[in-house]
C-alpha positions in Angstrom: 0.2 145.5 212.9 3.9 144.9 213.3 6.0 143.5 210.3 7.1 140.1 210.2 9.4 140.3 207.1 13.1 141.4 207.3 13.0 143.2 204.1 13.1 146.9 204.2 9.7 149.1 203.2 12.1 150.5 200.4 12.7 147.3 198.7 9.4 145.4 199.6 5.6 146.1 198.6 2.7 145.1 200.3 -1.0 145.9 200.3 -4.5 145.0 200.6 -6.3 143.8 197.4 -9.9 142.8 197.3 -11.4 140.3 194.8 -14.6 141.6 194.0 -17.6 140.7 191.3 -20.7 139.0 190.5 -21.5 135.4 191.9 -19.5 132.7 190.3 -16.8 134.3 188.3 -14.0 132.7 189.9 -12.8 134.8 192.9 -12.4 131.9 195.2 -10.7 129.8 192.5 -8.4 132.5 191.8 -7.3 133.4 194.9 -6.6 129.5 195.6 -4.6 130.0 192.4 -2.5 132.8 193.3 -1.6 131.6 196.6 -0.8 128.2 195.8 -3.2 126.3 198.2 -7.0 125.5 198.7 -8.1 127.9 201.3 -11.4 129.3 200.0 -14.3 127.5 199.3 -14.5 127.4 195.4 -17.8 125.5 193.9 -19.9 125.6 190.8 -22.4 127.0 192.7 -22.7 131.0 192.8 -23.0 132.6 196.0 -20.9 130.1 197.9 -18.6 132.7 199.4 -20.4 134.1 202.4 -17.9 136.1 204.3 -14.8 137.9 203.8 -11.5 135.9 203.9 -8.1 137.0 203.7 -5.7 135.2 201.6 -2.1 135.7 202.1 -0.1 136.0 198.7 3.4 136.2 199.5 6.1 136.6 197.0 10.1 137.3 197.0 9.2 141.1 196.4 5.9 141.9 197.6 3.1 140.6 200.1 -0.7 140.9 198.7 -3.2 140.4 201.4 -6.3 139.3 199.2 -9.8 140.1 200.3 -12.1 137.3 199.0 -15.5 138.6 198.9 -18.8 137.2 198.3 -20.3 137.8 194.8 -22.3 141.3 194.5 -25.8 140.8 193.6 -29.2 141.8 194.1 -30.0 140.8 197.6 -33.2 139.9 198.9 -33.1 137.7 202.0 -31.2 138.8 205.1 -28.4 136.1 204.3 -28.0 138.0 200.9 -27.8 141.2 202.2 -25.2 140.2 204.6 -23.2 138.7 202.0 -23.3 142.1 199.3 -22.7 144.1 202.5 -19.3 142.1 203.1 -18.2 142.5 199.4 -18.8 146.2 199.5 -17.0 146.5 202.7 -14.2 144.3 201.3 -13.6 147.0 198.5 -13.4 150.1 201.0 -10.4 150.2 202.5 -8.0 148.5 200.1 -5.3 149.5 197.9 -6.2 148.0 194.7 -9.8 146.1 193.7 -9.5 143.1 191.4 -13.0 143.1 189.7 -13.5 139.5 188.1 -16.0 139.5 185.2 -16.4 136.2 183.4 -15.3 135.9 179.5 -18.9 135.6 177.6 -19.1 132.7 175.4 -19.4 134.3 172.0 -19.2 132.2 168.5 -17.7 135.0 166.4 -16.8 138.5 165.4 -20.2 140.0 165.1 -21.3 138.6 168.2 -18.2 140.0 170.0 -18.8 143.5 168.5 -22.3 143.5 169.7 -21.6 142.2 173.1 -22.5 144.3 176.3 -22.4 143.3 179.9 -25.3 142.3 181.7 -27.5 144.6 183.9 -26.2 142.6 187.3 -22.3 143.3 186.1 -22.9 146.9 185.2 -24.3 147.3 188.8 -21.5 145.5 190.3 -19.0 147.8 188.5 -21.1 150.7 189.7 -20.8 149.8 193.3 -17.2 149.2 193.2 -16.5 152.5 191.4 -18.4 154.4 194.3 -15.5 153.0 196.7 -13.1 155.4 195.0 -10.5 152.6 194.9 -8.3 151.8 191.6 -10.0 149.0 189.7 -8.1 146.3 187.7 -10.5 144.2 185.5 -9.6 140.7 185.6 -11.4 138.6 182.7 -11.8 135.1 184.1 -12.4 131.7 182.1 -10.8 132.8 179.1 -9.6 129.3 178.4 -13.4 128.7 177.2 -12.8 130.9 174.4 -11.1 129.3 171.3 -10.4 132.4 169.0 -8.1 134.6 171.2 -9.0 137.4 168.7 -12.6 137.6 170.3 -11.0 138.9 173.6 -10.0 142.5 172.4 -13.3 143.5 171.5 -14.8 142.3 175.0 -12.0 144.2 176.8 -12.7 147.2 174.4 -16.4 147.1 175.3 -15.6 147.1 179.1 -13.3 149.9 178.8 -16.3 152.1 177.5 -17.9 151.4 180.9 -14.8 152.4 183.0 -11.5 153.6 182.9 -9.7 150.5 184.4 -6.4 150.5 185.4 -5.5 147.7 183.3 -7.4 144.6 182.0 -5.8 141.2 182.2 -7.4 138.1 180.8 -6.7 135.2 182.9 -7.6 131.2 183.5 -7.0 130.4 186.9 -7.7 126.7 186.1 -5.1 126.7 183.4 -2.9 128.9 185.3 -2.8 131.3 182.5 -2.5 135.1 182.8 -1.4 134.9 186.5 2.1 135.9 185.9 0.7 139.0 184.2 -1.8 139.7 187.1 1.1 139.2 189.4 3.0 142.1 187.8 0.3 144.5 187.5 -0.5 144.0 191.1 3.1 144.4 192.5 3.3 147.6 190.4 0.1 149.2 192.3 1.1 148.0 195.7 2.6 150.6 198.0 6.4 150.2 199.4 6.2 148.5 203.0 6.9 145.5 205.1 4.6 142.3 204.9 1.4 142.3 207.4 1.8 138.7 208.0 4.4 135.9 208.2 5.2 134.4 204.6 4.3 130.8 205.3 0.6 132.0 206.5 -2.1 131.7 204.0 -5.3 133.0 205.9 -6.3 134.9 208.4 -8.9 132.6 209.6 -8.3 129.8 212.3 -9.1 126.3 211.6 -12.4 126.0 213.3 -13.4 128.5 210.5 -11.6 126.4 207.5 -13.2 122.9 209.4 -16.6 124.6 208.7 -15.8 125.8 205.2 -14.7 122.4 204.6 -17.9 120.6 205.6 -19.9 123.0 204.2 -18.0 122.4 200.7 -18.4 119.0 201.2 -22.1 119.0 201.6 -22.4 121.2 198.3 -20.4 118.7 196.6 -22.6 115.6 197.8 -26.1 117.2 197.3 -25.6 119.3 194.4 -28.8 121.3 193.3 -30.8 119.6 196.2 -29.3 121.9 199.0 -27.2 124.7 197.6 -27.7 127.5 200.1 -30.2 126.1 203.0 -27.1 124.9 205.1 -24.7 126.7 207.5 -21.9 124.8 209.2 -21.0 125.7 213.2 -18.1 124.0 214.9 -19.0 123.6 218.5 -15.8 122.2 219.9 -12.1 121.9 218.4 -9.7 120.1 220.3 -6.1 119.2 219.3 -4.7 116.2 221.1 -1.7 114.3 220.5 -3.9 111.6 218.5 -4.9 114.3 216.1 -7.8 116.8 216.3 -11.4 116.3 217.4 -14.0 118.2 215.9 -17.8 118.6 216.7 -20.0 120.4 214.4 -23.7 121.1 213.7 -25.1 121.5 210.2 -28.0 123.8 210.3 -30.7 123.4 207.7 -34.1 125.2 207.1 -36.5 122.5 206.9 -37.1 119.2 208.2 -37.0 117.5 204.8 -33.5 119.0 204.0 -32.3 117.4 207.3 -33.2 114.0 206.0 -31.3 114.7 202.6 -27.8 115.6 204.7 -28.3 112.2 206.8 -29.5 109.9 204.1 -30.9 106.6 204.1 -29.4 104.7 207.1 -27.1 107.9 207.6 -25.4 107.2 204.6 -24.8 110.6 203.3 -23.6 112.0 206.6 -21.0 109.3 207.0 -20.2 109.8 203.7 -19.9 114.0 204.2 -18.0 113.4 207.4 -15.6 110.9 205.7 -14.6 113.2 202.8 -14.5 116.2 205.3 -12.4 114.4 207.6 -9.6 113.5 204.8 -9.5 117.3 203.5 -9.3 118.7 207.1 -6.4 116.1 207.6 -4.5 117.2 204.4 -4.8 120.8 205.4 -3.5 120.5 209.0 -1.2 117.5 208.5 -2.6 115.7 211.4 -5.2 112.8 211.7 -8.8 114.2 212.3 -11.9 112.8 214.3 -14.9 114.4 212.8 -18.7 114.2 214.6 -21.5 115.8 212.7 -25.0 116.7 214.1 -28.0 117.9 212.2 -30.4 120.4 213.4 -33.6 122.2 211.7 -33.3 125.9 212.3 -36.5 127.4 210.6 -36.2 130.4 208.6 -32.4 131.2 209.6 -31.6 132.7 206.3 -34.3 135.5 206.9 -33.4 136.1 210.8 -30.8 138.5 211.4 -30.6 137.2 215.0 -30.2 133.4 213.9 -27.6 134.8 211.2 -25.6 136.2 214.3 -25.8 133.1 216.3 -24.5 131.2 213.1 -21.6 133.3 212.8 -22.7 135.7 210.2 -22.4 138.9 212.2 -22.3 142.2 210.5 -19.1 143.8 212.0 -16.5 146.0 210.4 -12.9 144.4 210.6 -9.9 146.2 211.3 -7.4 146.4 208.7 -3.9 146.8 210.4 
């Protein structure tokens, strides 16, 4: 990939940095905070990130290509196995891994001294250690801890499990610790020119972002009723002088779920379309017409062929 930055490789640093960890530890939230825009789907639900996405984090002295990965968890369905595979692939060929772990909710010093990472977190760490890449531990959601003295014993416990490059406590929502994280990442990037134009925020095209926006809106509207059983495929995306015209299909697993998405007298699908249309318009800076259809695709989360048809193909991506 050719350089798009005029700075020489001696003065500029660039590289690939994977954001990895258990589901719902704040990977997409951190990515959005670092690059200064909302390009990754971040919700309160675990396992909402399904594919690797590159977020382009550019500064005056560096460009870090952030590989946002799905949460590492014990996979059972074909969809979950695909997601975990995407996470591990995302950590293989990078210059640095940021392993995110949520700061535990502990009441006092005694509890902090006795705390240990759970089996899922330990398994995620073991998977990342196997990649052989240097790992920085990023403790997320640290604003939830009222006593800062409780953070140090948690860091010491983690360091007994692995010799991390460093440990950085953060709160992406509050913007805390991000300047420290920037310095630590910059110090570990190799010298080299930028991979992408500094104004570019993501490697994904607008079709992909439109489908993610629709999926995120469905999550927000239906909450616990339909957190994981839907996929969104943009069938047509046309840019015109009047704005963008988008046709997309929402795939669900059961007939009852189709009724949830459509709602009484189509009230829910109209609301989803309206909110998604507004978000897409804010991202593109243009008006948007969005037409949604809902289709029942039974067993799609368990069927590798349907997964591939819906865009969840198992493939290796060329890094440069």
